[in-house]
N, C-alpha and C positions, 0 to 999 in steps of 0.2 A: 504493500500500500504506499501511498505518497501522493504528491501533487502532480498535476498534469505536466509533462515534459520531463519528469524525473527518470525517464527510461526504464519503467516498470516493465514493459513488454520484453526488453532485452534481458533484463534480470530473469524474467520467468523462463525465458528460452534457456539461458544458462543453467538455471536449477533443474529444468526438466531434464536436460541432457545428462547432467551429473547425477540425478537422482532416479533415473528411469522413470520420468513422469510425463504427463500431458498436461497442457495448459487449459484452463477453465476460465473464460472471460466473465468480469462482472462490471463491465462499462455498459451503462444503459443505452447509449448511442450505437455502439459496435455490435449490438444484438441485431440490428436491422440491415437488411440488404439495401445496397445502393448508397449507404452512408460510409464511405471509404476515406476520401481525401479530409474532409473536415473532422472526422472522428480520431484520425491518427491510427486507422486499422493497419496492422502489419500486412503487407501484401503476402500472398501464398508463397512466392518465390524466396521470401526471406525468412520463412518459418523453419527452414532446415530441416524439413520432413516431420516436424514434431506435430502430432495432432492437436487441434485447437477445437475446443467445445463452446457451445452457446455464442457462437459468432456467426453472423450472416444467416440466422435461422428465422427471422420474423420478416413478413411483409412490411413495407413502409408504413402502412396505415393500420398496423395491428395495434391494439390496446394491451399493454404490459405493465404489471404492477410488481412491487417488491414481493407480494405473495406469489405471484406467477413465477418470479425468478427463483423463489426457495423451491417450489414444486419442480421447476425445470432441472435445477441443479441436484435435486435429490433423485432424479432419474439418471443422471449421469454417473453419480458416485458408484452405485453397485457394479456398473460395467467396469470402471477403472479397478475397483477392488478385485472383481473376478480375475482380471487379467494382470494383476500384480503391479499396476501402474500407480505412480505417486500423483495425486491431484495437485497442481500448483495454479492457485487462483491469482488472477492479476486483472487490475481494473482501477477505477476511480469513484465509483458510486457507492459510496460507504454504507448507504441504506440497504443496498442488495446484500453486501457482505454481512451486515448485522442481522439481516432477516434469516440468512442461511445459518449462521453460527448460533445466534440467540433465540431465533424463532419469531413468530408474530402471533398476536392473539388471534382466535378463531372469529373473525368477524364474517359477515355475509358477503356473497359475491356482489359485484358492482350491479347497480340498477341505473342504466344509461338514461332511461326515461326520467327517474327522479332527480338524477344529477343535472339534467337539462333544465328541469323546472327550478332547481335551486340556483342554477347559473343565471337563469333568467330573472329570478328575484334579485340576485346580486347586481345585475345590470340595472334593474328598474328601481331598486330601493336602496342599494349600497351593500358593501361587504359588512359594514357595521350592523346592518339589520339582520344579516345571517348569524353574526355573533350574539345578538340580543336573543335571537331565536334558540340558538345553542345554550345561553344562559338559562333559559327556561327549562330546557330538557336535561341539561347536565352541567351543573355549575362548576364541578371538578374539572371537566375537559375545558369548559370556556375559560377558566382561569389560567390555563397553561397554553392556549392557542391564541395567537395574536389576532385582533379584530380584522386585519387586512390580510391575513393568510387564507386566502379564497379556498385553495385546494384542500388544506386540512380541515376547514370549516365545513365544507361540503361533504367530505367523507365522515366526519363526526356526526353531522345531521343525518347523513345517509344511514349509518349504523343504528342511531336512536330511533329513526322512524321505521326502518324495516324490522328491527328485533324488538322495538317497544321497550327496549332497556338502555340505560346510559352506557356509552362507550367506555367510560371510565371503569364502570363495573365489570365489563367484559375483559378489559386489559388487565384488571387487577387479579383475574383468575389464574394468571401466569402463562408462560410460553414454554413451548417444547424446543429445547435446545438440540443442536445436531448431536447425534449419538453414533458411536463407532469409530470416531476418528478424533485424534488429538490435534487441535489447530495450532500451529506455530505461526505467529504473525510478525512478518517482516516490514518495517518501516524505513522508507527512504526520505532523508532530509538533506537535500542539496543546499549549498551556499546560496542564499537568497539573489545576490546579483547575477550569479551564474545562471540560476534558474530562469530569471527574468530575461536574460540574454537569449537563453534557449527558447523561451516561449515567443520572443519577437521574431526570431528567425524562423521558428516554425510556422508562425501565422503568415509570414512573408511567403515561405515555400508553399503553403496551402493555396494561397491565392495565385501564386504563379504556376502551381501544379494541377489546376483544374477545378478548384472549388467553385467558381461561378458556373461553369459548365455541369457540374454535378448537381448543383442546386437547381439549374434550370431544368434538367432532366426530371428531378423530383417533382418540380412544380407543374410538370406536364401530366403527372399521375392523375387519373380520373378522380381520385379521392383527395387531392393535394390538401384540401381544407382540414382534413382529418389526420395529417400526418404530424405527429406531436414532435418528432426530432427536428423539424424544420425551424422550431424555435430555439434549438440548441446553439451554443457559441459558434460563431463562424457561419453557420447556415444562416442564422437571423440577419447578420450583417451583409451576407452575400444576396440574400433576398432583396434587402433594401436597395442594393446596387442595381439589381435587375429590374426593380420596380421604379427606378429613377428618383428614389428618396435619398440616395447617398452616392457620393463620388467612391470610386475604388480606393483611393488614398485615405479617405475618411473612414471607410469600412475596415481597412487594414489597421489603422490606429485604435478604432473602437474595440475591434476583436483583441488586439494586444493587451489594451488596458483591462478589458472584462475578463480576459484569461488570466492575467495576473491577480486580480481579484478573486477569481474562482480557486486559483492555486491556494491562496490564503484560507479561503473557506475549508477547502478539502484538508489542509494541515490541521486546523482547528478541530475538525470532525475526527480524523483519524487519531489525534492526541487524546481525544476523549475515550478512546477505547483502551481497555485494561489489557496488560500483558504484551503490549507490542514491544519488539526489540528494535530500536533504532539504530540506524547507521547514516553517518554522514557521508554525502557524495550521491552520484549518480548510478543507476542500475547498469549502465553499460561499462563502467570502469572495472576492468579484471581484478584490481585489488580490493575493490568493494565486494566483488562477488567471491573473492577468496575468503575475505573476513566473514562473509555471511555463512559460507559452507563450513568454516572451522567453528563457527558459533552453533551450527547445527550438528556438530560432532562428525563432520565428514571431511574426508581430504579431497581436494580436487582430483578428478580422474583424467589421466592422459587419454588422448585420442587413441582408439583401439583397445582400450581397456573396458571392463564391464563394471557398472555401478549397481548395487544392490540396494534396495528400498522396500520397506514395509509399508502398505497403505495405511496402516494404523498409527503410523509414526507422526504423521503431519498432514495438513492440507493447506 
């Protein structure tokens, strides 16, 4: 785990090679087909033959939640265990990883009709009106959800209305954590200035490498208005260029600034996770990779040798 541009994918490849493993993605945008340039998805030719899971397996307009991610990941793990392969999770969507490891409360499935009615209410009456509604149904949940956090307000109200129970009461019943694996969490903490330099260069490369064309293709999808990842970093700014609302230069600068802010939020989230082993530096640094392997009690394996790993030792 770590901020965007910390070279998590490179580290995942190195660990998978050394630990006889396979990579499992937990980046929310890389789940989708067609989102390659802007998501930083590792091209197939650069994966060195290592299988990757939960990558490119959703249609662009698919709706996918943290609960869906947990269920999908739990289908991948038994196969890896049966084949004696080490699961190496890599990504930047902390909520997805937390959903897998710590579990989620058993709430009802999404009701798109109810959600649409609540969204309409928010547009007509304000997000604060939704918060006042939640206050009547569940004062505990209302106290911890910001009045302007529309997404969480809608989900909380949806649960209350569908189950006729406060969402806080359902959440208090506990969660089912991942069983059968011991998770070892590795965090990358690169020097801030070098990270920001990488972010700036990556954004420039994205725009030079076809981000506008990729976004244009996605906008031609028959259900483009339903494609949630088009609001992700980079795609949002590219769309503004294509719609004549921004210049390319302004879009690049806006994406760089927003991505730097996002990297800070990611670090804040991951630092809140208990038990993370943090390493200074980038994941593509051979010295960082060596230190991580040594911390895991493994010696780097030379080319041509065989690495042994137990699926129960880490994920």
